[in-house]
DSSP file (Angstrom, degrees, kcal/mol; ACC not computed):
  #  RESIDUE AA STRUCTURE BP1 BP2  ACC     N-H-->O    O-->H-N    N-H-->O    O-->H-N    TCO  KAPPA ALPHA  PHI   PSI    X-CA   Y-CA   Z-CA
    1    1 A X              0   0    0      0, 0.0     2,-0.0     0, 0.0     0, 0.0   0.000 360.0 360.0 360.0 133.8  -71.1   -9.6    0.9
    2    2 A X     >  -     0   0    0      1,-0.1     4,-2.2     4,-0.0     5,-0.2  -0.307 360.0-108.1 -78.1 166.5  -69.4  -12.2    3.0
    3    3 A X  H  > S+     0   0    0      1,-0.2     4,-2.2     2,-0.2     5,-0.2   0.891 121.2  52.3 -61.2 -40.2  -68.2  -11.6    6.5
    4    4 A X  H  > S+     0   0    0      1,-0.2     4,-2.1     2,-0.2    -1,-0.2   0.892 109.4  49.3 -63.9 -40.0  -64.5  -11.5    5.3
    5    5 A X  H  > S+     0   0    0      2,-0.2     4,-2.5     1,-0.2    -2,-0.2   0.883 109.8  51.7 -67.0 -38.5  -65.4   -8.9    2.7
    6    6 A X  H  X S+     0   0    0     -4,-2.2     4,-2.4     2,-0.2    -2,-0.2   0.907 110.2  48.8 -63.5 -42.5  -67.2   -6.8    5.3
    7    7 A X  H  X S+     0   0    0     -4,-2.2     4,-2.1     2,-0.2    -2,-0.2   0.902 111.7  49.0 -64.5 -41.0  -64.2   -6.9    7.6
    8    8 A X  H  X S+     0   0    0     -4,-2.1     4,-2.3     2,-0.2    -2,-0.2   0.921 111.3  49.4 -64.2 -43.9  -61.8   -6.0    4.7
    9    9 A X  H  X S+     0   0    0     -4,-2.5     4,-2.4     1,-0.2    -2,-0.2   0.910 110.7  50.2 -61.2 -43.0  -64.1   -3.1    3.7
   10   10 A X  H  X S+     0   0    0     -4,-2.4     4,-2.5     1,-0.2    -1,-0.2   0.887 109.7  51.8 -62.1 -39.4  -64.2   -1.8    7.3
   11   11 A X  H  X S+     0   0    0     -4,-2.1     4,-2.4     2,-0.2    -2,-0.2   0.915 110.2  48.1 -63.9 -43.7  -60.4   -2.0    7.5
   12   12 A X  H  X S+     0   0    0     -4,-2.3     4,-2.4     2,-0.2    -2,-0.2   0.922 112.5  48.3 -64.5 -44.5  -60.0    0.1    4.3
   13   13 A X  H  X S+     0   0    0     -4,-2.4     4,-2.4     1,-0.2    -2,-0.2   0.927 112.9  47.9 -61.3 -45.9  -62.5    2.7    5.5
   14   14 A X  H  X S+     0   0    0     -4,-2.5     4,-2.4     1,-0.2    -1,-0.2   0.898 111.8  50.7 -62.9 -40.5  -60.8    2.9    8.9
   15   15 A X  H  X S+     0   0    0     -4,-2.4     4,-2.4     2,-0.2    -2,-0.2   0.917 111.4  47.5 -63.0 -43.9  -57.4    3.2    7.2
   16   16 A X  H  X S+     0   0    0     -4,-2.4     4,-2.3     2,-0.2    -2,-0.2   0.901 112.0  49.8 -65.4 -41.6  -58.5    6.0    4.9
   17   17 A X  H  X S+     0   0    0     -4,-2.4     4,-2.1     2,-0.2    -2,-0.2   0.936 112.1  47.5 -62.4 -46.7  -60.1    7.9    7.8
   18   18 A X  H  X S+     0   0    0     -4,-2.4     4,-2.7     1,-0.2    -2,-0.2   0.917 111.6  51.1 -60.7 -43.9  -57.0    7.7    9.9
   19   19 A X  H  X S+     0   0    0     -4,-2.4     4,-2.1     1,-0.2    -1,-0.2   0.885 108.2  52.3 -62.4 -39.4  -54.8    8.8    7.0
   20   20 A X  H  <>S+     0   0    0     -4,-2.3     5,-1.8     2,-0.2     6,-0.5   0.899 111.6  45.9 -64.8 -40.5  -57.1   11.8    6.3
   21   21 A X  H ><5S+     0   0    0     -4,-2.1     3,-1.3     1,-0.2     6,-0.2   0.932 112.6  50.4 -66.3 -44.4  -56.8   12.9   10.0
   22   22 A X  H 3<5S+     0   0    0     -4,-2.7    -2,-0.2     1,-0.3    -1,-0.2   0.846 107.1  54.9 -62.2 -33.9  -53.0   12.4    9.9
   23   23 A X  T 3<5S-     0   0    0     -4,-2.1    -1,-0.3    -5,-0.2    -2,-0.2   0.578 114.3-119.2 -76.7  -9.2  -52.7   14.4    6.8
   24   24 A X  T <>5S+     0   0    0     -3,-1.3     4,-2.2    -4,-0.4    -3,-0.2   0.625  70.9 134.5  85.1  13.0  -54.5   17.3    8.5
   25   25 A X  H  ><S+     0   0    0     -5,-1.8     4,-1.5     2,-0.2    -4,-0.2   0.911  76.4  43.3 -64.6 -42.5  -57.4   17.5    6.1
   26   26 A X  H  > S+     0   0    0     -6,-0.5     4,-2.4     1,-0.2    -1,-0.2   0.899 112.1  54.6 -68.0 -39.9  -60.0   17.8    8.9
   27   27 A X  H  > S+     0   0    0     42,-0.3     4,-1.9     1,-0.2    -2,-0.2   0.884 105.1  54.0 -60.1 -40.4  -57.8   20.3   10.7
   28   28 A X  H  X S+     0   0    0     -4,-2.2     4,-0.6     1,-0.2    -1,-0.2   0.894 109.0  48.5 -61.2 -40.8  -57.7   22.5    7.5
   29   29 A X  H >< S+     0   0    0     -4,-1.5     3,-0.9     1,-0.2    -2,-0.2   0.926 112.9  47.0 -65.9 -43.9  -61.5   22.5    7.4
   30   30 A X  H >< S+     0   0    0     -4,-2.4     3,-2.1     1,-0.2    -1,-0.2   0.794  95.6  75.7 -68.0 -27.9  -61.8   23.4   11.1
   31   31 A X  H 3< S+     0   0    0     -4,-1.9    -1,-0.2     1,-0.3    -2,-0.2   0.775  95.1  49.3 -58.7 -27.5  -59.1   26.2   10.8
   32   32 A X  T << S+     0   0    0     -3,-0.9     2,-1.6    -4,-0.6    -1,-0.3   0.501  85.9  91.7 -90.1  -3.2  -61.6   28.5    9.0
   33   33 A X    X   +     0   0    0     -3,-2.1     3,-1.6    -4,-0.2    -1,-0.2  -0.451  45.5 154.8 -88.6  64.2  -64.3   27.9   11.7
   34   34 A X  T 3   +     0   0    0     -2,-1.6    44,-0.4     1,-0.3    43,-0.3   0.678  68.9  51.9 -70.3 -17.7  -63.3   30.9   13.8
   35   35 A X  T 3  S+     0   0    0     -3,-0.2    -1,-0.3    42,-0.1    -2,-0.1   0.230  76.4 142.2-100.7  13.9  -66.7   31.4   15.3
   36   36 A X    <   +     0   0    0     -3,-1.6    42,-0.5    -6,-0.2     3,-0.1  -0.323  19.2 170.2 -58.9 130.3  -67.1   27.7   16.4
   37   37 A X        +     0   0    0      1,-0.3    43,-2.8    42,-0.2    44,-1.8   0.677  65.2  36.7-112.9 -30.1  -68.9   27.5   19.8
   38   38 A X  E     -a   81   0A   0     41,-0.2     2,-0.4    42,-0.2    -1,-0.3  -0.995  60.5-178.9-129.5 129.4  -69.5   23.8   20.1
   39   39 A X  E     -a   82   0A   0     42,-2.4    44,-2.5    -2,-0.4     2,-0.5  -0.974   0.3-179.6-131.0 118.3  -67.2   21.0   18.9
   40   40 A X  E     -a   83   0A   0     -2,-0.4     2,-0.7    42,-0.2    44,-0.2  -0.960   3.6-173.4-121.5 113.8  -68.2   17.3   19.3
   41   41 A X  E     +a   84   0A   0     42,-3.5    44,-2.9    -2,-0.5     2,-0.6  -0.883  11.0 168.6-110.2 100.4  -65.7   14.8   18.1
   42   42 A X  E     -a   85   0A   0     -2,-0.7     2,-0.2    42,-0.2    44,-0.2  -0.932  14.7-165.3-116.3 108.2  -67.1   11.3   18.3
   43   43 A X        -     0   0    0     42,-2.1     5,-0.0    -2,-0.6    44,-0.0  -0.601  29.8 -93.2 -95.2 155.2  -65.0    8.7   16.5
   44   44 A X    >   -     0   0    0     -2,-0.2     3,-2.3     1,-0.1     4,-0.2  -0.319  28.4-123.9 -62.1 142.3  -66.1    5.2   15.5
   45   45 A X  G >  S+     0   0    0      1,-0.3     3,-1.4     2,-0.2    -1,-0.1   0.743 109.9  72.1 -58.2 -20.9  -65.3    2.5   18.0
   46   46 A X  G 3  S+     0   0    0      1,-0.3    -1,-0.3     9,-0.0    17,-0.1   0.684  97.5  48.2 -68.6 -16.0  -63.5    0.8   15.1
   47   47 A X  G <  S+     0   0    0     -3,-2.3    18,-1.1    39,-0.1     2,-0.4   0.346  94.9  95.8-101.5   6.0  -60.8    3.5   15.4
   48   48 A X    <   -     0   0    0     -3,-1.4     8,-0.2    16,-0.2    16,-0.1  -0.809  45.6-177.9-104.1 134.9  -60.4    3.1   19.1
   49   49 A X     >  +     0   0    0     -2,-0.4     4,-0.6    16,-0.1     7,-0.2   0.890  58.7  81.2 -95.7 -47.7  -57.8    1.0   20.7
   50   50 A X  T >4 S+     0   0    0      1,-0.2     3,-1.4     2,-0.2     4,-0.2   0.775 109.5   1.5 -27.9-103.9  -58.4    1.2   24.5
   51   51 A X  T 34 S+     0   0    0      1,-0.3     3,-0.3    90,-0.2    -1,-0.2   0.700 136.6  50.6 -70.2 -20.1  -61.1   -1.1   25.8
   52   52 A X  T 3> S+     0   0    0      1,-0.2     4,-2.8     2,-0.1    -1,-0.3   0.152  73.4 116.4-103.5  19.5  -61.8   -2.6   22.4
   53   53 A X  H <X S+     0   0    0     -3,-1.4     4,-3.1    -4,-0.6     5,-0.3   0.887  73.4  51.5 -57.7 -43.9  -58.2   -3.5   21.6
   54   54 A X  H  > S+     0   0    0     -3,-0.3     4,-1.9     2,-0.2    -1,-0.2   0.944 114.3  42.7 -60.9 -49.1  -58.8   -7.2   21.4
   55   55 A X  H  > S+     0   0    0      2,-0.2     4,-2.3     1,-0.2     5,-0.4   0.937 117.5  46.9 -60.6 -47.9  -61.7   -6.9   19.0
   56   56 A X  H  X>S+     0   0    0     -4,-2.8     4,-3.5     1,-0.2     5,-2.5   0.937 112.6  46.7 -64.5 -48.2  -60.0   -4.3   16.9
   57   57 A X  H  <5S+     0   0    0     -4,-3.1    -1,-0.2     3,-0.2    -2,-0.2   0.856 114.2  49.7 -64.5 -33.9  -56.6   -6.1   16.6
   58   58 A X  H  <5S+     0   0    0     -4,-1.9    -1,-0.2    -5,-0.3    -2,-0.2   0.905 129.1  17.7 -69.1 -41.6  -58.3   -9.3   15.8
   59   59 A X  H  <5S+     0   0    0     -4,-2.3    -2,-0.2    -5,-0.2    -3,-0.2   0.787 138.9  15.6-104.9 -32.3  -60.5   -7.9   13.1
   60   60 A X  T  <5S-     0   0    0     -4,-3.5    -3,-0.2    -5,-0.4    -4,-0.1   0.686  86.3-132.0-120.0 -23.7  -59.2   -4.6   11.9
   61   61 A X      < -     0   0    0     -5,-2.5     2,-0.3    -6,-0.2    -1,-0.1  -0.208  59.0 -30.3  83.3 173.1  -55.7   -4.0   13.1
   62   62 A X        +     0   0    0      1,-0.1   -15,-0.1    -5,-0.1   -13,-0.1  -0.461  67.2 150.3 -69.6 124.1  -54.5   -0.8   14.7
   63   63 A X        +     0   0    0     -2,-0.3    -1,-0.1   -17,-0.1   -45,-0.0   0.010  15.3 158.6-140.2  28.2  -56.5    2.2   13.5
   64   64 A X        -     0   0    0    -16,-0.1     2,-0.5     1,-0.1   -16,-0.2  -0.304  32.9-141.4 -64.6 137.9  -56.5    4.6   16.5
   65   65 A X        -     0   0    0    -18,-1.1    23,-2.7    21,-0.3     2,-0.4  -0.861  15.7-143.7 -96.4 132.1  -57.2    8.2   15.7
   66   66 A X  B >>  -b   88   0A   0     -2,-0.5     4,-1.1    21,-0.2     3,-0.9  -0.813  11.2-135.0-101.6 136.4  -55.1   10.6   17.8
   67   67 A X  H 3> S+     0   0    0     21,-2.8     4,-2.8    -2,-0.4     3,-0.5   0.851 105.0  59.3 -55.9 -38.2  -56.5   13.9   19.0
   68   68 A X  H 3> S+     0   0    0     20,-0.3     4,-1.8     1,-0.2    -1,-0.3   0.856 101.9  53.8 -63.0 -34.7  -53.4   15.8   17.9
   69   69 A X  H <4 S+     0   0    0     -3,-0.9   -42,-0.3     1,-0.2    -1,-0.2   0.811 114.1  43.3 -66.9 -28.6  -53.9   14.7   14.3
   70   70 A X  H  < S+     0   0    0     -4,-1.1    -2,-0.2    -3,-0.5    -1,-0.2   0.910 130.2  18.6 -83.5 -46.0  -57.4   16.1   14.4
   71   71 A X  H >< S+     0   0    0     -4,-2.8     3,-2.5     1,-0.2    -3,-0.2   0.716  74.2 176.0-103.9 -24.2  -56.9   19.4   16.2
   72   72 A X  T 3< S-     0   0    0     -4,-1.8    -1,-0.2    -5,-0.5    -2,-0.1  -0.306  75.3 -31.0  53.2-128.5  -53.2   20.2   15.9
   73   73 A X  T 3  S+     0   0    0      2,-0.1    -1,-0.3    27,-0.0    -5,-0.0   0.065  95.0 145.7-109.2  24.3  -52.7   23.6   17.5
   74   74 A X    <   -     0   0    0     -3,-2.5     2,-0.4     1,-0.0    26,-0.1  -0.279  28.2-166.9 -63.4 145.1  -56.1   25.0   16.6
   75   75 A X        -     0   0    0    -44,-0.1     2,-0.6    26,-0.0    26,-0.1  -1.000   9.8-157.7-133.2 136.1  -57.8   27.5   18.9
   76   76 A X    >   -     0   0    0     -2,-0.4     3,-1.8     1,-0.1   -42,-0.1  -0.935   7.5-155.5-114.5 107.9  -61.4   28.5   18.7
   77   77 A X  T 3  S+     0   0    0     -2,-0.6    -1,-0.1   -43,-0.3   -42,-0.1   0.670  91.5  38.1 -60.8 -19.7  -61.9   31.9   20.5
   78   78 A X  T 3  S+     0   0    0    -42,-0.5     2,-0.3   -44,-0.4    -1,-0.3   0.266  79.2 136.5-114.3  10.5  -65.6   31.3   21.2
   79   79 A X    <   +     0   0    0     -3,-1.8   -41,-0.2     1,-0.2   -42,-0.2  -0.420  12.6 158.5 -67.0 121.0  -65.6   27.6   22.1
   80   80 A X        +     0   0    0    -43,-2.8    26,-2.4    -2,-0.3    27,-2.3   0.549  62.7  45.8-117.1 -14.0  -67.8   26.9   25.1
   81   81 A X  E     +ac  38 107A   0    -44,-1.8   -42,-2.4    25,-0.2     2,-0.4  -0.988  58.6 175.6-135.3 128.5  -68.6   23.2   24.7
   82   82 A X  E     +ac  39 108A   0     25,-2.2    27,-2.3    -2,-0.4     2,-0.4  -0.995   2.1 179.3-132.1 127.2  -66.1   20.4   23.8
   83   83 A X  E     -ac  40 109A   0    -44,-2.5   -42,-3.5    -2,-0.4     2,-0.4  -0.997   3.2-177.6-127.5 129.1  -66.9   16.7   23.6
   84   84 A X  E     +ac  41 110A   0     25,-2.7    27,-2.7    -2,-0.4     2,-0.4  -0.994   6.1 177.5-129.5 130.4  -64.3   14.1   22.6
   85   85 A X  E     -ac  42 111A   0    -44,-2.9   -42,-2.1    -2,-0.4    27,-0.2  -0.997  52.3  -1.4-139.7 136.3  -65.0   10.4   22.3
   86   86 A X  E    S+     0   0A   0     25,-2.3     2,-0.3    -2,-0.4   -21,-0.3   0.941  89.8 109.4  59.5  61.1  -63.1    7.3   21.3
   87   87 A X  E     - c   0 113A   0     25,-0.6    27,-2.8    24,-0.2     2,-0.3  -0.950  61.6-109.6-150.5 172.0  -59.6    8.5   20.4
   88   88 A X  E     +bc  66 114A   0    -23,-2.7   -21,-2.8    -2,-0.3   -20,-0.3  -0.773  40.4 149.1-105.7 151.9  -56.1    8.5   21.7
   89   89 A X  E     - c   0 115A   0     25,-2.1    27,-2.8    -2,-0.3    28,-0.4  -0.961  39.9-107.7-161.9 174.4  -54.1   11.3   23.2
   90   90 A X     >  -     0   0    0     -2,-0.3     4,-2.3    25,-0.2     5,-0.2  -0.804  30.7-117.8-107.3 158.5  -51.4   12.1   25.7
   91   91 A X  H  > S+     0   0    0     -2,-0.3     4,-2.4     1,-0.2     5,-0.2   0.926 114.7  52.4 -58.2 -45.6  -52.0   13.9   29.0
   92   92 A X  H  > S+     0   0    0      1,-0.2     4,-2.2     2,-0.2    -1,-0.2   0.911 110.4  46.3 -60.9 -44.9  -49.8   16.8   27.9
   93   93 A X  H  > S+     0   0    0      2,-0.2     4,-2.5     1,-0.2    -1,-0.2   0.921 111.3  50.7 -68.2 -42.3  -51.7   17.4   24.6
   94   94 A X  H  X S+     0   0    0     -4,-2.3     4,-2.3     1,-0.2    -1,-0.2   0.906 110.4  51.1 -61.1 -40.3  -55.1   17.1   26.2
   95   95 A X  H  X S+     0   0    0     -4,-2.4     4,-2.9    -5,-0.2     5,-0.2   0.932 108.8  51.6 -59.0 -45.9  -54.0   19.7   28.8
   96   96 A X  H  X S+     0   0    0     -4,-2.2     4,-1.9     1,-0.2    -2,-0.2   0.918 109.3  49.7 -58.6 -45.4  -52.8   22.0   26.0
   97   97 A X  H  X S+     0   0    0     -4,-2.5     4,-0.7     1,-0.2    -1,-0.2   0.940 114.5  44.1 -59.9 -48.1  -56.1   21.8   24.1
   98   98 A X  H >< S+     0   0    0     -4,-2.3     3,-1.0     1,-0.2    -2,-0.2   0.901 111.8  52.1 -67.0 -40.3  -58.1   22.6   27.2
   99   99 A X  H >< S+     0   0    0     -4,-2.9     3,-1.2     1,-0.3    -1,-0.2   0.809 100.5  62.5 -68.3 -28.3  -55.8   25.4   28.3
  100  100 A X  H 3< S+     0   0    0     -4,-1.9    -1,-0.3     1,-0.2     3,-0.2   0.778 114.1  36.1 -61.8 -24.6  -56.1   27.0   24.9
  101  101 A X  T XX S+     0   0    0     -3,-1.0     4,-2.8    -4,-0.7     3,-1.4   0.110  80.1 118.7-115.3  20.0  -59.8   27.4   25.6
  102  102 A X  T <4 S+     0   0    0     -3,-1.2    31,-0.9     1,-0.3    32,-0.2   0.765  72.8  55.6 -62.7 -26.9  -59.7   28.1   29.4
  103  103 A X  T 34 S+     0   0    0     -4,-0.2    -1,-0.3    -3,-0.2    -2,-0.1   0.664 124.0  20.6 -81.1 -14.9  -61.3   31.5   29.0
  104  104 A X  T <4 S+     0   0    0     -3,-1.4     2,-0.3   -25,-0.1    -2,-0.2   0.610  88.3 111.9-125.7 -20.6  -64.4   30.3   27.2
  105  105 A X     <  +     0   0    0     -4,-2.8   -25,-0.2    -7,-0.2   -24,-0.2  -0.437  24.2 155.6 -70.5 120.4  -64.8   26.5   27.9
  106  106 A X        +     0   0    0    -26,-2.4    29,-3.2    -2,-0.3    30,-2.4   0.656  62.3  41.6-114.3 -27.1  -67.9   25.8   30.1
  107  107 A X  E     +cd  81 136A   0    -27,-2.3   -25,-2.2    28,-0.2     2,-0.4  -0.986  61.1 179.7-129.0 134.9  -68.8   22.2   29.2
  108  108 A X  E     -cd  82 137A   0     28,-2.5    30,-2.5    -2,-0.4     2,-0.4  -0.996   5.8-176.9-137.3 130.0  -66.5   19.3   28.7
  109  109 A X  E     -cd  83 138A   0    -27,-2.3   -25,-2.7    -2,-0.4     2,-0.5  -0.992   0.5-177.9-126.3 124.4  -67.2   15.7   27.9
  110  110 A X  E     +cd  84 139A   0     28,-2.7    30,-2.5    -2,-0.4     2,-0.4  -0.984  10.9 176.6-120.0 119.2  -64.5   13.1   27.7
  111  111 A X  E     -cd  85 140A   0    -27,-2.7   -25,-2.3    -2,-0.5    30,-0.2  -0.981  62.0 -16.1-131.7 124.0  -65.7    9.6   26.7
  112  112 A X  E    S+     0   0A   0     28,-3.4   -25,-0.6    -2,-0.4     2,-0.5   0.915  79.1 172.8  51.6  51.4  -63.6    6.5   26.1
  113  113 A X  E     -c   87   0A   0     27,-0.4    30,-2.1   -27,-0.2     2,-0.8  -0.770  25.9-144.3 -89.4 131.7  -60.3    8.4   25.8
  114  114 A X  E     -ce  88 143A   0    -27,-2.8   -25,-2.1    -2,-0.5     2,-0.9  -0.867   6.3-152.2 -99.7 107.5  -57.2    6.2   25.5
  115  115 A X  E     -c   89   0A   0     28,-2.5    30,-0.4    -2,-0.8   -25,-0.2  -0.710  13.0-168.2 -80.3 107.6  -54.4    8.0   27.4
  116  116 A X  S    S+     0   0    0    -27,-2.8   -26,-0.2    -2,-0.9    -1,-0.2   0.719  71.8   7.7 -80.3 -22.5  -51.4    6.5   25.4
  117  117 A X  S    S+     0   0    0    -28,-0.4   -27,-0.1     2,-0.0    -1,-0.1   0.708 124.2  30.3-126.2 -43.0  -48.5    7.5   27.6
  118  118 A X  S    S-     0   0    0      1,-0.1    27,-0.8    27,-0.0     2,-0.3  -0.178  78.9-108.4-103.5-161.3  -49.5    9.1   30.9
  119  119 A X     >  -     0   0    0     25,-0.1     4,-1.6    26,-0.1     3,-0.3  -0.863  22.9-110.0-130.1 168.9  -52.5    8.5   33.1
  120  120 A X  H  > S+     0   0    0     -2,-0.3     4,-3.1     1,-0.2     5,-0.3   0.785 111.2  66.1 -69.4 -27.5  -55.6   10.4   34.0
  121  121 A X  H  > S+     0   0    0      1,-0.2     4,-2.3     2,-0.2    -1,-0.2   0.948 105.7  43.0 -58.7 -46.5  -54.4   11.0   37.6
  122  122 A X  H  > S+     0   0    0     -3,-0.3     4,-2.7     2,-0.2    -1,-0.2   0.901 113.4  52.9 -65.6 -40.6  -51.6   13.2   36.3
  123  123 A X  H  X S+     0   0    0     -4,-1.6     4,-2.1     2,-0.2    -2,-0.2   0.948 111.2  45.2 -58.6 -50.6  -53.9   14.9   33.8
  124  124 A X  H  X S+     0   0    0     -4,-3.1     4,-1.3     1,-0.2    -1,-0.2   0.887 113.0  51.5 -63.0 -38.9  -56.4   15.8   36.5
  125  125 A X  H  < S+     0   0    0     -4,-2.3     3,-0.3    -5,-0.3    -1,-0.2   0.938 113.0  44.7 -61.4 -46.9  -53.6   17.0   38.9
  126  126 A X  H  < S+     0   0    0     -4,-2.7    -2,-0.2     1,-0.2    -1,-0.2   0.812 116.6  44.6 -69.5 -31.1  -52.1   19.2   36.2
  127  127 A X  H >< S+     0   0    0     -4,-2.1     3,-2.5    -5,-0.2     4,-0.4   0.612  81.3 124.4 -90.9 -13.2  -55.4   20.7   35.0
  128  128 A X  T 3< S+     0   0    0     -4,-1.3    -3,-0.0    -3,-0.3    -4,-0.0  -0.228  86.3   1.1 -53.8 126.7  -56.9   21.3   38.5
  129  129 A X  T 3  S+     0   0    0      2,-0.1    -1,-0.3     1,-0.1     3,-0.2   0.491 105.1 103.9  76.5   3.6  -57.9   25.0   38.9
  130  130 A X    <   +     0   0    0     -3,-2.5     2,-0.5     1,-0.2    -2,-0.1   0.536  67.4  62.1 -95.5  -7.5  -56.8   25.9   35.4
  131  131 A X    >   +     0   0    0     -4,-0.4     3,-1.3     1,-0.1    -1,-0.2  -0.701  58.5 172.5-120.6  79.1  -60.3   26.1   33.8
  132  132 A X  T 3  S+     0   0    0     -2,-0.5    -1,-0.1     1,-0.3   -29,-0.1   0.727  76.7  47.9 -64.8 -24.5  -62.1   28.9   35.6
  133  133 A X  T 3  S+     0   0    0    -31,-0.9    -1,-0.3   -28,-0.1     2,-0.1   0.557  80.8 119.3 -92.2  -8.3  -65.2   29.0   33.3
  134  134 A X    <   +     0   0    0     -3,-1.3   -28,-0.2   -32,-0.2   -27,-0.2  -0.387  25.2 159.3 -65.4 128.1  -65.8   25.3   33.3
  135  135 A X        +     0   0    0    -29,-3.2     2,-0.4     1,-0.3   -28,-0.2   0.667  59.5  40.1-118.9 -32.0  -69.2   24.4   34.8
  136  136 A X  E     +d  107   0A   0    -30,-2.4   -28,-2.5     2,-0.0     2,-0.4  -0.987  58.1 178.7-130.4 127.8  -70.2   20.9   33.5
  137  137 A X  E     -d  108   0A   0     -2,-0.4     2,-0.4   -30,-0.2   -28,-0.2  -0.995   3.9-174.0-128.8 131.5  -67.8   17.9   33.2
  138  138 A X  E     -d  109   0A   0    -30,-2.5   -28,-2.7    -2,-0.4     2,-0.4  -0.994   3.5-174.5-125.5 126.4  -68.9   14.5   32.0
  139  139 A X  E     +d  110   0A   0     -2,-0.4     2,-0.4   -30,-0.2   -28,-0.2  -0.980   6.5 172.4-121.6 129.4  -66.4   11.5   32.0
  140  140 A X  E     -d  111   0A   0    -30,-2.5   -28,-3.4    -2,-0.4   -27,-0.4  -0.997  61.1 -15.3-137.8 131.7  -67.2    8.1   30.6
  141  141 A X  S    S-     0   0    0     -2,-0.4   -90,-0.2   -30,-0.2     2,-0.1   0.826  71.3-176.6  52.0  46.6  -65.0    5.1   30.1
  142  142 A X        -     0   0    0    -30,-0.2     2,-0.4   -32,-0.1   -28,-0.2  -0.480   8.0-155.2 -75.2 149.8  -61.5    6.6   30.5
  143  143 A X  B     -e  114   0A   0    -30,-2.1   -28,-2.5    -2,-0.1     2,-0.3  -0.989   8.1-159.9-134.3 131.4  -58.6    4.3   29.9
  144  144 A X        -     0   0    0     -2,-0.4   -25,-0.1   -30,-0.2   -28,-0.1  -0.724  30.7-117.7-104.1 158.2  -55.0    4.5   31.2
  145  145 A X              0   0    0    -27,-0.8   -26,-0.1   -30,-0.4    -1,-0.1   0.721 360.0 360.0 -68.5 -19.1  -52.0    2.6   29.7
  146  146 A X              0   0    0    -28,-0.1    -1,-0.2     0, 0.0   -27,-0.1   0.447 360.0 360.0 -98.4 360.0  -51.4    0.6   32.8
């Protein structure tokens, strides 16, 4: 397979993955997982715009996966660990997700999150003191629009 064919194949795979998330197929599967305790969402860097925007736009085009397309308004009553990596979101939506789980969430990892409209300063300000059970937080490679 030539380099051009590999890039085209990667573009098609990324497009299909993004379309499946946007259509809610993954969300439908998660909706029946009412006893879910740990959720780790690690998306391919090929679907991430933030720090890899130049590489991605040059080779793949825009393929960002948005957290809202993945989770919608789902709530998991027993969720104690949440890890999210390499996707886009808004401050408001990320706050909503975390606050839905404020009574059970003990561990949080945010890695290479692309904040598409607001910035992390506002997010941290708004979420401060709102997650009483949270014990462990890991932040890696966060990205603001400015």
